[in-house]
N, C-alpha and C positions, 0 to 999 in steps of 0.2 A: 379639542385643543391639544397641542403638543406640550409636553413637559418642558419647563424652563431648563436651560443649560443641558439639553439632551446630549450634546457632544461629549460632555464629561461624565454624564450619568451612564452612558453606554460603557465607557471604560471602567468605571468603578463598580457598576452593577455586576458586570461579568468578572471583575477581579475578585470579588468577595464570595460570590455564590460558589458552593462546593468546597470552600476553604474552612477548616475547622475554626470555630469560635473559641475553642478551649486552648489555652496556652500550654504547650508542651515545654518540658525542661530537659532536653536531650543532653546527656553528658557521657564522656568517655572515661574509661579507667583501665590502666595497665594492670595485668595480673601476671604472676609467675616470678621466676628468679633467674639468675645467670646460669644455674645448672639445668633447670627444666626448660628454659626459654620463656620469652614474653609473648603475650597475646593481649587482645583488647576486648573488654566487655562494654556493652552499650546499656545505659540506664535512661529511664525517664524519671527525673527526680531521684528518689531513693529506690525506685522499683527496677530491679535487674530484668532486662528484656532478653538480651542475647549473651549467652555464656558459651563461647566456642572453645573447643579443645584444640583447635588449630586455626591458622590463618588461611591455608590452602594446601592442596596436594598437587604434585606436579609429576607428570609422566613424560619422559624425554626419550627420543630415539634419534639415531643418525639417519642420513638420507636413504640408505638402502634397507633400513629397519633391521639391520643385522645385530645392532647393539641397542639395548634399552636399559633404562634405570628409572628409579622413582624416588621422589621425596614424599614420604607418606603423610607427614603432618608437620608442615613448616611452622616454626616460631622464630621470633627475632632473638638475637643475642644481645642487643642493646636497643635503647629507645630514648627519644627526647620528646618533649611536648607538655601539654596540659589537658584539662578536661574538654577542650574544644578542638584540639588538633594534636595528633600523636603520630610519630614516625618510628616504625620498627625497622631494623636493618640487620643483615647478616651476610657474610660471604660463605657460600656453601660449596664445598669441594665435591665434585662428581668423579669418583675414582674410576668408574667404568669408561669415562672419556678423558681422564686426566685433565680436568677442566674446572676452573673456578667460575661460579655463578654468583654475581652480585645481585642481591634482592633487597628491595625496600617495600614496605607496606605502609601506606599513609591513610589515616582517618581524618576527616575534616567535617565539623558540624557546619552545614551550609546555612540553615536557619532553624527555627524552633521545631521543625518537623522532619528535617532531612539530614542524613549523614552520607558523605561521599567516601568511598573506599577505592584506593588505587593500588595495584600490585605492579611494580616495575621490575623487569628482568633484564640483565645485561651480561653478555659474555663476549670475550675478545680472543677466544682460542680455537674456534672451529668455524669454517665458513657458514654452515647452516645446521641447525638442529630442528627436528620436528618436536612439538610438545602439545600436551593437553593439560589444561589447568582447571582444577575443581575447587570451588569455594562452597563449603558446607556450613550453613548458619543454623545454630541450634537454640531453640527457645529455652529460656531459663526455667520455665515450668510448662507442664503439658498444656497445649492450647485447647480451647473449646472446639475449634475447627480450623481447617485450612481452606483458603479461597484462592481462586485464580481469576484471570481476566474474564473468562467465559463461564465460570462455575462458582456458585455460591457455597458449595460444600464439596470440595474436591477429595476423592477417595485415595489419591496418591498415584505414584508412577510419573512418567514424563508427561508434561503439559505442552503440547505443540498447538498453540492457539494463535489468534490474530495478533496478539500483543504478548510479549514474554514477561508477564507479571504474575507474581504469586505472593501470598502472605499467610499469616496465621492470626487468630484472634485469641487474646489472652483471657484468662479467667475473669479479670476485672474489666473486660470489654474495651481493650485497646486493640487496634489492628496494627501489625508490624508487616510492612510490605517490602518486597525486594524487586528492584528494577536494575536495568543495565544500560550502558551507553550504546550508541548506534553500532550496527554490525560493521560498517566500514572503519570504525575506530577500534572496536574490540575484535575484529577479524572473525566474524561468523556470518553465516547466511541461513535464512529460514527456508531456503529452497528444498523441496522434497520431490520435484518432478521436472521433466523436460518435455519439450515438444516431441511429438512422435515422428518417426521417419515414414517414408513411403507416401508422403503428401496425404496422409489419412486424417490429418487434423487431430486436435485434442492433445492430451498429455498422457505420459506414462511415468511411473516412479523411476528414480535414479538407482543405479547399481552401486554407486559410491555415495552414500546418503550422509550429508554433512549435518552436524549439530542436531541430531534428532532429540537428544535429551538436554537441550540448552537449559531448560528449567525442569527440575524434578522435585517431587514432594514425597515425604515418607508415606509408605503404604499403610493400609489398615493393619496388616500383620506386624509391620515394624512398629507402629504406634502401640499395638497391644504388648509388644516386648519393650515398651518404654524407649523406643528409638524415634526421636522427633527431629526433623530437619527440613530445610529447603536448600536444594543444591543448584548451583549454576555452573555449567560445564562448558568450557571454550576449547575449540580446536579438536573435536572428536568426530570421527566418521565411522559409519557402519559399512563394511565391505561385504556386499551380498554375494559376490562371485566366489568368495572363499569362505562361505558360511556353512554351518551344518544345516541340513535341510530335512524336513519331515513332510512326506506326502500325506495330505489330508483326505479323508473319506468324503465323497460328495454324495448328495442326495440322488437317489435314482428317480424320484418323482419330479417331473418338470410341469410347470404350469404353462398352458398355451396362452400366448398373447396375440390378439388379432386373429385374422383368418389365415391359419397355417395348419398343415398336416405334418405330423412328426412321426418319423420312423427311426427306430434304433436297432442296429444290427451290430453285435459285438460292441466295439467301442466307437462306432461311427454313428453320428446323429445326422439324419437328413431332414431338412426343412423345406417344404414346398409351400410358398406363401402366395396369397392373392394380392390384388392391388389396394392394399391398405397402407396408411401412413406408417404404421409400426406393427410389426409382427415377428414372432419368434418364440423362444423359450425363456422362462424365468424360474429361478429356484433360489432357495435360501442357502447361503454359503456358510462354511464353518468359521468365517472371519470374526474375531473378537477384539476387544479393546487393547490398545497399546502393544501391538505386535506387528511384525513385518512379514509380508507375503509376496509371492509371485504367482500370477495367473498366466497359463500358457495353453495354447491349442493350435492345431493345424486346421486350415480351412481352404475350401475351394468352392467355386460357384459363379453365378452370373450376376451377383449383386454385391456391392460393398457391404461390409459387416459393421454393425453397431455393437459396442460393448459398453454396458452401463452398470454402475454399482450404486445402489441406493440404501440409505438407512431406513429401517422399519421399526416403528415404535408401536407396541401393542397391536401388531398385525397390520398397521397402516403405513404405507410407503410415504416417506417424507422427502428429505433432500438428497442430492447426489453426494457420494462420498468424496472428500476433498483431496487427500494427499496421495495421489498416484494416478490410476486410470480414471480419466475424466474427459468428457466431451469427445469420446471416440464414437463418432457418428457414421463415418464412412471409411473404415479401414479397407484399402483396396486389396482384392485377391484376384486370382486367375481362375478361369473356368475349368481347366484340365490339369492344373498343377498345384500341389499343396503349398500354402504359404503359412509361415509361422507367425503367430501373434504371441508376444511375451511382454508382460508389464508388471512391475512391482508396485506394491501398495503399502504405505505406512498408515496403519489404523491408529489414530489418536484415541483419547478417551471420548467415547461416543455414548456415554450413559448406559452402556450395556445393551444398546439397540442391536437387533440382528441386521444382517446385511444381505440384500438380495442382488442377484446378478441377472441381467438381461443380455441375451445374445440373439441377434436376428438381423432384420433389415428395416431401414427407415426410408427406403427409396420411393415408396409409393407405387412400385411396379411389381408385376408378377416375378417371382424369383425361385431359384432352387439353390440351396446351400448344403454343403456337407462339412461337418465338424468332427474331428477325431483327436484322441489323446488329450482331452480336456483335463487339466490338472491344476491344483492349487497346492503350493508348498509353503510351509511356515519356516522362517529363517531364524537361526541363532547366529547372527552375523559376527564376523571377526571385527573387533573394535581397534581402530588405529588412530594415531595422532596425525594432524595435518597442519596446524599452525606452525609458523616458522620463526625461529629466533636466529637472526642473521648476525654474523660477527661484527662487533662494533656498533650495533644499532639497539637502542633501548626499545623494549616491547612493554606496552602498558595495557592492563585490563582494568576497566572501571565499572564498578557496581555502586548501587545506592540502596539505602534503607530509609523508609519513611515510617513515621509513627503518628497516629491520631486516634481519636475515639472511633470505635466501630459504630456505624449507623446501619448500613445495609449494603448489599452487593452493588447496587446502582452507584452509590457514593464511592465505593472502592474502585470501580471502573473509572470514574471521573478523576479520583485522586491519583490513580496509577499514571494518568496522563499529565495532570497538572503538576504533581510532585516531581516527575521526571524533568519537566521544563524548568522548574525551580532549581532542581539539582544541577542543571547545566547553566544556571544563573541567567536564564532568559526572563525578561520582564514583559508583562502584558496582562491583558484581561484573561478571564478563564477560558473563553473559546480560543483565544490566540495561543495560550499555553497548551491546550489539548491538541490543536492542529499542529503545533510545532513538535510536540512529542510524537504524534502519529507519523509525521514526516520522518523523524529520526528512526523510528522503529521499522520503517519500510525502506531504509537505505542501508544496504548490506555490501559485502564483497561479492564479486561476480561469480567466483567458483572457488573450489578448494585449491586450484592452481593459479588463480588470478585474483589478487587482493585489490584490484581497481574497484572504486565505488560503483554500485548499481542501485538505481532507484526504481522500485516497482510501484504501479498505481495502488494496488491492494493485494491481499493474499489470493484472491480469485484469479488475478492476472499473473501471479508468480509462476515461473521465474523471469518473465519477460519485462524489459524496460521499454515501455512505449515512449518514444522520445518526446512527443509533444506534451505528454503528461509530466515527464521529468523536467521539462523546461519550467513549467509553472511552479513545480515543487522546489527545485534547486535555486532558481533565481530569487526566491523569496528569502533565502538565507544570505548572510554576508560572509559565509565561510569560504575563504579564498581557495583552499585546497579542493573543496567539493565542487565549486563552480568551475574551476579550471580543468580538473580531471575529467568531469563528465562532459564538459564542452569538447575536450580533446577526444573523448570517445566518440562523440557525434562526428567530429572532423574525420576520424578514421573510416567512417561509413560512407564518406562522400564518393559518388560515382564519377565516371569520366565527364558527364555533363555538368557536374557541380552540385547535384541534388544531394540532400541529406536523407538517410534512410528513415523509415517510419518507426522502426523497432530494432532493438538489439536483443537477441535470443541466446542466452548462455547454452552451451552444449549442442546447439543445432544452428543451421544457417538461416538466412532470410534474404529474399531478393525483392523485397517490397520497397520500391521508391515511387513516390507519387508527387504530383504537382499540388501538394497541400501546403500548409503553412510552416512545415518543419524547417525548410531552408530559410524562410524569412525569420523565424525564431532564432535560428543559428546566427544570423547577422545581428539581430537585436541583442542577443546574448554576448556576442563579441564586443559590441559597443558598450554594454553594461560592464563587462570585465575590464575593458580599457578604462572606463570612468572610475570604477570602484578600486581597482588594484594597480592601475598604471602599468599594465603588462604589455609586452609586444607579442602579438599573436601571429601565427604563420600566414604571411601575406598571400601565398599561393592558394591556400584554402579559401580565404576570404574573396580573392579575385574570382575564383571559379564559382563561388556561391553568388556573388554579385552578377556575374555574367548569366548564370542560370535564371535568377529571378527576373532580370530584365528581358531576356530572350523568351523565357517560357511563358511569362504572364502578359507581356506586352511586346510581341515581336514587331508590331507596326509602329511602336513609339508614339501612339496617340493618346496615351494616358488611360486607356480603357483596359481593365484587367479581364483576361479570359483564362479559364482553367477547366480541367476535367473533374476537379474536386472542390469542395468548399474549403476555404481557408479558416475554418473554425472547427469546434468540436463536433458539430452535426455532420458526421462524415459517412453517412449511409447511402450516399448517392454517387454515381459516376456519370459524367456528362460526355456523351459522344455525339456530335462534335463538342468542342469546348463551349462553355457558357460564359456570358458576360452579364447575366441576369441577377447576380447575387450581390446584395448590398455589402455584406461583410467582406467579400472578396475585394471589392473596389476600395473599401476603407483600409483593409490590411495592406493592399498594394501601395496606397498613399503613405502608410506608416513605413513600409519597406523603402520607399524612395527617400524619405527624410532620414532614415537610418543609414542608407548607403551614402547619402550626402555627408552626414557627420563622420562616417568612416573615411572620408577623404576623396570620394569619387565625384566626377563631374556630373551633377544633376542640376539642370537649370531650374530657376524659380518658376518659369512658365510651365515647364513639364510637371512640376509639383502641383502647381495651381490647377492644371487640367485634371490631374488624378483626384485631388481633393474636391473639386467642383463636381466631378462625376459621382463621388460618394454622396455629396449633399443632394444631388439630383434624385437619389432614391427616396427622398422624403416626399410622400404623397400629401399634398396640401388638402385634398378632399377627405382622405381617410385619416389624416393627422398622425401618421406614423411612418417610420422607415419601412420600405417594402422588402421583405425577406427575399422574395423571388418574383420577378416580374410576371412569370406565368401564373403565380398564385398570390395575387396582391392582397388577399384578405388575411394572410398569415403574418403574425407578428412574433418576433423572437428577441430575446435578450442579447443574442450573439451579434445583432446588428449595431448594438452600442459598444461592442468590444473595441473596434478601431478608435472610437472616441476615448475610451478608457486608456488605451495605449498612448494616444496623443497627449493626454493629460499627465500620465505617469512618466513617459519618457521625455517629453519635450515641454511640459507645463504650458500647453497651448490647446485651446479648443479648435475643433473643426466645425462641429455643428453649432447651431444657435440654441439659445435657451428655449425658445418656443418649440423647436424640433424635439429636443430631449424631453421636455416636460410633457408635451402632448403624447409622445411615444409611451412614456411611463404611465401616464394617466389612462391610456388605452389598454394597458396590460392588466388582466384580472388578478387580484390578490385573493388567494383562497385559503382554506383551512383556518377559519377563525377559531380561536381558543380563548376561553374566558380568563384563564390565569396567565396569558402571555403578557409581556410588558405593555403592549398597546392592543387590548382586546377589541377595539373598534375596527382594527385592520386585520387582514389575514396574516398568516405566518409564512406562507409559501406562495410562489407565483410560477406559472409554467414557463419553461424555457422556450417553448414553441406552442402556439395555439392559433386556432382560426377565430377571427372576429366575425360576429354575426350582427344582423340588424334587429334581432328579436329582443325580448325583455331581458333574457339571460345575458346576451352580449358576446358570448363566446361558445365555441363548440370544439370538442376534440376531433382529431383527424379521422376521416372515414375513407372507405374505398373509392368513393366518387369525387373526393376532393383531396388529392393525395400527392404532395410534392416529392415523396420518397419512393415513388414508383413501385417496383416489385416488392421491395422490403416492406413498404407501408401497406400495400394491398394485402399481403399475406399475414402481417403481424398486427395491423390496426383495424381489422374488420370486426363487425358486430359488437363493437365496444369492449372487446376482450381486454385491451390494454389501455383503456382510457386513463389518462393521468400518469402513465408509466413511461420511463425512458424518454425518447424524444417526442412522444405523444402527450406532452403536457407535464412531464416530470419536472420537479423543481431542483435545479442544479445550483448548489450554493455559490460556487465561484462566479459563474456567469451572472447570477441574480444579484449577488452582493456588489459586484463591480458595477453593474447597471445602476444600482442605487447610489453608489459613490459618484458616478457620472451625474446623476440627478442632483446630488448634493452640491457638486461643483457648479451646476447650472442654476442653483437657487430653488430647487424643488422642495417644498416645505415638508413633504411626507418622508423624505429620504432617510433621515436619521431614525425615525420611528420604525421604518421597515427594515433598516439594517439591524436594529436591535431585535425586532421580531424574528428575523431570519436566523440570527445567531442563536436565539433562544430555541428555535425549532430544531436546529441541528442537535442540541443537547437533550431536549425535553419532549419533542413531539412523539417519539417512540421511547417510552421510559426504559425499555429493555435494550435499547441501542444508544447509549449516551456517548456517541463518538461520531466522527466524520463519516459521511456516506457519499456514494457516487451520485445518487439523486434521492429525493424524497417524493413519493407519489403525491399528486394533488387531488386524487380521487381514490378513496379506499374505505372499506367498512371495518376492517380489522388489521392491525399491524402484522398479523400472521401472513398477510398477502404480500408484504414487502419482500423484496428479493434479497436473500442472504448474500448473494454475490456482490452486492453494493457496499458491504460493510468495510469501513476503514479507508476509503479513497483518500490519498494524501495530497492531491493537487489543490484541495481547498485551503491549504496553508498559504496560498497566494493572497488571501485576504489580509495578510500582513502588509503586502504592498498596497492593497486597496486602502487600508487604514492609514498608511503613510500619505497617500494621495488625499485622503479625507482630512488629514491633520490630527488623527487620533493617536498616532504613535510616531516615534522618531527612530532613525537607524541605530542610535546608541542603545536602544532597548534590546538589540540582538547581541548576545555575548561575544560573537565573533567580530563585530564591527570595530571594537576598540583595538583589536590585534593589528589592524593595518592603518589606523588613524592616530 
């Protein structure tokens, strides 16, 4: 039996979980005098938590960096306010620039747990200044430990992690956490790498490395000397090309990997490999925590080179190193001419693991390679400012402090997300707060020279903005600036046919245009922007996109959609010639036609009816589900309900019947039953794509002999190696949750329970990862097998729109909604 009033229990259940039941009493107090200046202390009741000796430090330079100056420890000269809100102000004269700088610092108690701090800078005397701003927060008494988003006991130094959050635990067991506003507002980027050149794939580290020490914690040595602090630094870059360099000694002993014969003559290493999937040399490098390096060598031979760096713990290889050289699998070289490989690496705190390097071939063919001048240098980079203070324009930096009882690291990770959402005055359930915060932490500036917003799926995909992912993320917010600016970035990628690019890649180009759903999303987004903000969008861009959609997907104008690619997230197939066998494509084309009609174009009702009927015709009355692919009728997916969700969301009208939707959902297996989930009688996750079978089990993961994903599926999904992973049965929250909302709107009685279970799973199924994920496996023995690359995917924030469709939230709960209504 379902619980009564489940609709409201979902909201309140997730609203209170993870929120402190202990009432805090956060208060502000001004200290100092007119001679020494004023600053602000933060108290919990009568307990002093933060006693800062300054509000911030500021480093300023002109555009050619020929003149610099510094405000070492700014304090206000006057103040107004009370224990809940205080404003400090001062006009500071910069004699090196003959310039007045107007500064205000404002503290505001947002709720019983959260304080907001803003620093406003304004100058009207020079066209542009570069600057770096540092906020150093000092505990009133020595903490029992420091914590970060990824580490329960952080030893200090810079913390470059998936979420920029750090805190300390007081002797009486309160945690004081430090958060920050999104990068597109505070003008920072978490990017540490760029796409590699030469079409070699993968990433290399950047030479101008922005914001490496965005979050920094006192080191063990500093703590020993009674120096305790957490520092947040905005607008700082490391210039590796003007750094001091130290060449490191490399190990002479190499380990053979695979079938390979190694010869070394002077500084040339020759590798002759057999036809194995992976062969070459491997050795332990001198790379250590929290330093910057560059790896370089010259190579020639008859096979592309793979360069891989892995962490090693207690002699066991674990994960690939993140921030620099990664996914370099086929760096192209020439057979008779030396080619230079060069890539920088930022090593964050990696728990003092050692780092191994592999160099060789993954071609699977016999090869001969030569490598010379292999070198690793350690950098002491030149540190420069890059944030800009333009004449007549106010610049604001926003940070937050939260306070609550310390429970454990798991709860700190949850609070780092929930408290950020509260700090931004977002209202919603716990899972909604967490997803909203994650979305903000993955929306940065594009580069040190381009402060246009950029939204990345997660840290694994950084620095690239996958446009279809960013659609689901940004449209979930009512932020007008963000929606319009990123829509305009999409518009700039439009090619001569009218198609929108798949990806925007800072620092490198891309030529990837596909007849996928990106251009349809572009039109949907245009329609939403007009509805929400009443804006006039560039007609020529929309004209071209409309023409592209009509001509590319239905050149015969018979209402039947044909494409080389799926119009959904399951994008691992290319169809040549085009296919019209996919249900989701037909449904999304029907949505596109209705969107184009609302945008003011002539789309007849009969044309629309043909397209919608063709979508309904994918329902198999015998199998009782929508057919994913007519060639593989036993496969069922959540993506085939996505057009129905779009129809309910955008137009408040169904296309499918109740019977079709309910039967489809009843056929989908619900897996991973957990006794302490909200509804233990049901599973907590469901596969996005699975094969239905006639046996007692009722389903099977994909195999080589029944494989809609062709070569990709044959090579990746054989022998059960990836059962329950990725598109072979992985549980993707956005698709699954939206599918349940479709069921809810069509009267499916299980929908609300499964929505609640799926939200619970995202937070709790892996207790070490209480945050949004790309997918959750539906088959696994230990969470150690979950892919680290999935952590933090931000398009799951789209459940905010799903919950609006379900009636569980309203637009007014978004803090940006009231700004334009």
